[in-house]
Phi, psi and omega in degrees: 000141176278090187296328176298316176290324173300316180296317181291316180295318181290325174299320179299315183296323179286330185275329186284147176241013179231207177289145180261097179241155178300322177295319181295321177294318181297321180292326182298322182259021177060033180063020170298331171241125186277162173306319181292323178301317180292319181297315177301319179299321182280344183240011179295306176201170182276122176274132188244182179297330178295316178302320181294318179301316183295328180283325186260349184312311179304322176292319180298320184294337180279338188243353189289150177205164187290347178261005181292172181225146169266124181252128183241137174188158175241160177221154181241128171259112180291134174218075189290341183253014178258141180305144183283143172209194188290338174251334176266079188216199185266134179225148178281123177258111186290335178289331179260341183070027180203168176281140178227148177272129178171212173236151185247128187236125174259127185238145172244121183249138176262119186247111175231121184057239179249026181250130181235121182231134178288126184243351177196152178204157173217128172274119182295122178250140180235080181280345185267119179258140181209169180255126178288124187294331183277312186264351180063020180259154182284134181233169173228150179217160182270158172280336177230152178272162176298329177293322178293320181293323177302316179296318177302318185289326175299317178296320178297319177298319177294317181297330175280007177059036181280128181280127176196159181246321186244151167241126187242134179202164181268188192289341180290341180246013182277052179270156174309313182298318178296315181297317179293322183294320178289310185281317186268307183296316188246359175054040173247165177257154179231156167227127183220156174279150176232152174285154190292341180265009180292136185268138182223158173246144179278352179204164178297325182294315179299323177296313183298326182265008179056041174265093184247161173211157178295143183291335178280358176262357177292151184286073182288142168235193190302309187229021184281169180226164176227138167265113188231170174244110176293148179303128177074357179268122189277017177216160181279157178225155172268129185247129175228162184230139175232131177255132184219161180257129179280169183301324183278007176094348177290159180261133178244155177229128183248123173253132184238134172248132181238130185281347177267097186285356178276342181288146175273167185302313181298324178291324179294315177299322179296316182290318182293334176300337177295345180288341184303322181306334177291332175289320179290325179295321181288327178290322178290322178304318181279325184263333186249349186232017175051042182303316180258015187257014179249132180277050180280147191243328184266163178303313185295313180290327175294314178299318181290327175293319176301312177306312185293322175298320173300315183290329176294327178289322175300324178290324174296322177292328175296317178291329174301315181298311185293316185260356174059046177214169184269171184301319188286329174290327178292319178293323178299320176298314179302312183297315182298317178294324177294323180293318177299315177298319179292323177295321178293320179297320179294324177294322178296320180296325182290327182265352183288000000 
C-alpha cells in the first residue's frame, strides 16, 4: 500500500465538503499529486479488512482491555444513479422498509472506554444473478450471509488476540448460530436485542417439554428480569426489558438477552448502551468521510474508496482523542476556517 497516498486521500475525504474526485484532490495540492496517481491508488488492488487491521493495530494495542466490546452492525449507502454491479446493487434497508440501490457495509467496531475503532469490515457482495420466479425480475444474491460474515469477523478478532469481553448486536443478528459461535466456540459473552415474538422457556424442564412462550407475554413488571432458555439455544440467558420514549413521543420497548446470567439489569443495560457508538460511526462515515461522495465506477475502486472512508473515520477518532471533541465538531472547525479563507479571498478579489 502507498501509505503517503492513503494519508493524502483520507485527509482529502475529511476536508472536502463536495464530491471527492481524483481531479479535485490533484487541484487541491496544485498537481503535486496527479489525477492519474490517485486513480492508480484506487485501482491498484483490493484493500481488505486485513489491510485496515494492519494500519490501526498499533493504536488498538494501546487502548485495548479485557472489558472492551465488539460492536456489529451494517449500514447502507444509497447510490441510485450509479451503474449496478455485484456490490453496487439492491439491498433491503430496514430503516426505510424497502429495497434501495447502493452498497451494504458490515462493520465491526472495537469499543474500549470512550474510544471506538473499526477493526474489521466486509462489503456485501452479490455476485450471483438469477430470475425471480414470481416477479420475473432479475435479482442478485450473496454466496455468504451477513450472519456468516459476522462469525468470521469474530473469529478473526480472536485470532488477532484482541482483548474483549462482550459482543453486542441488534435483533437482526440474534441467530442461534451467532450465539453458539460467540459463547461456545470462543467463550465470550454477548448482549443482543430480541424481537418481541422470540420464544423462550422459563426452565430447562419447560424447554425439554417444548413449553415456550413469547417474551412479550412474560409477566413483566417495572424492573424485573428473567433467566430463560431461548428456543433451540442450549444455554440460559438473562432477559431484561427497557421501556423508552422515542423522539416522536411514542413508546418503544427493548428486549435484551445477555449470555452472562450473573449480570444484573442495570449492568446489562449499561453494557448494551456501549453499542450506540456504531450508530454514530456510521453517521460520521457518511457525513464526515465522503462515503457516498466519490464518483467511482468499478468494484475495485468502489471497495477501495469504502476502505479509505473507514480509515478516514479512524483518523477522526484519533483527532477526537487528541483534541477531546467529537467528529462533527472537528469538521465544523475545518469548515469554518475554510469559509473564512474563502471570504478573505473574495475581499482580495474585490480590491484587486
